[in-house]
N, C-alpha and C positions, 0 to 999 in steps of 0.2 A: 526768404520770407517776403511776401508781398505786403506792403503797407496798406492799411485801410484807406480807401479812396472816398472822399466826401466832397460835397459842394455846398456852398452857402446859399444857393438858390438865386443869386443875383442875376444870372443869365438864363434861368429856367424858361423864361418866356420865348427864348430864341431857339430852344431845342425842338426839333421836329420829331416827335416820338413815333410818327407813322413810319419812319424809315429805319427804325431800330430792328436789327435782325432778331434779337432776343426779346421775346414777349412771353409773359407767363402763359402756360397752357394748362388746361384742366379737362377732365372727362366727366360726362354724364352717362351713367349706365342704366339701361332699362331692361329688366328681365320679365318675361311673361312665362311663368313656370308651368310645366306640365301641359295638360290639355286645355288650360285656360287660353292658350295661344290660338285655339281653333274658334274662338269667339271674337268677332270683329269689335264688339263693345269693350274689349280689354285693351285696345290700342287707343291712342289719342295723345293728349298733351303730356309730355314728359318733363318739361321744364318751363317755368316762367322766368324769362331772361332778366337778370338783375344787374348786368354790366355789359357795356358794348363789347362785342366779340365777333369772331369769324369762325365758321365751321371749317376745319382743315382736314378732317378724316372721319370716315364712318367705318365701323367694323360690325359685321353681322355674323350670327351663327344660329342654327336651329337643330334640335335633337331628333325630330321626326318630320319627314317631308310631307308636303301636301299631296293629296291623291286625286284631286278634282281634275277633270279633263281639260279645263281651261287654265290660263295663266294664273298663278298665285304669287303675288309679289309684295315686297315691303319697301317703303321709301321713307325719307325724312322730309317734313314739311315745315315751312316758316309761315307763321300766322301773325299778322299785324292788326292792330286795332281790335275790332270785334269780329274778325273773320271767324267763321265756323270751320270745324274740321272739314278737310277735303276742299276748302276754298282758297288755300294759301298757295305758295309757290314751292316747287320741288327744290330741295337743297342738294341732292345727290346727282352725280353725272349719269348714273344708271340705277335701276332698281335691283333689289336683292330677290333672286328667284327662290321662293320658299319650297320649291320642288327639287332643288339642287342637292348635291351631296351633303349628307348630314354630318354634324359634328366637325365642320370645317369652317374656320374663320375666313370670311371674305372681306377684303378691304376695298372700299369704294372712295373715290376722290369726290370732293364737292363739285357742284356745277361750275362751269367756267364763267358763268354770268355772276360776277363778283357781287353785284347788288343783292342777289338771291342768297348768298352765303354769309353776308354781314347782318348781324343782329343788333338792334338797339334795345336799351332798357325798356321793358314793357312788352316786347315781342314774346311770342310763345313758340316752342318747338314741339312738334308732334310726330308720332309714328303713323304713317299712312299705309294701310293695307289695301290690297285689291284682289279680287277674285273670291272664290269660295274656299275658305280656310280648312275644309274637312281634313282631319288627321294631323294638321300642323301642331307641333308641340315643342315646348322648350325654346322659345325665341329669346335671343339676347342681342341688344344693339348697344354699342359703345360709340358715343359721339365725342370727338376730340375738338376742342375749341382753343383759339388763341385770343387772349385779351387784346383789345385795341384801345388806344388812348385818344382822347380828344372828344370833340362833339361833332354833330352833323355827319354821322357815319352811315346814314341810311343808304347812300349810294356811292359816295366817293370817299376815298381816304388815301 
């Protein structure tokens, strides 16, 4: 049996929480059911950030593939301040092809530009579609975040 481990807090100011391997993770899931996924107006802000965190994984799937001749994609976007949709920075390393194999979960890593994957309280996270969404249906995006501790996390941590 392992004894409960506690601290009295006297040295807490000396702990660098940024280097801890274990940080709480959590998921935000956004589903756009049925044919509603074929309407661009149904994409947009999925979360108003309430705690400093970093995007660590994106999982996408769709039930019906797009049929338009051009590219039809989905991405995750970070919006700061009063930025409008499509004016933020891309958070994924690649976009999700909404014309790819249906009913298949595709995992995307975040951008390697760390400042673009770190979120501060008050930022917003949005789904960013591109192309003509004709026939796209049943889109699901799961965003996995790791909580980060401290302040001033806009670009360094």
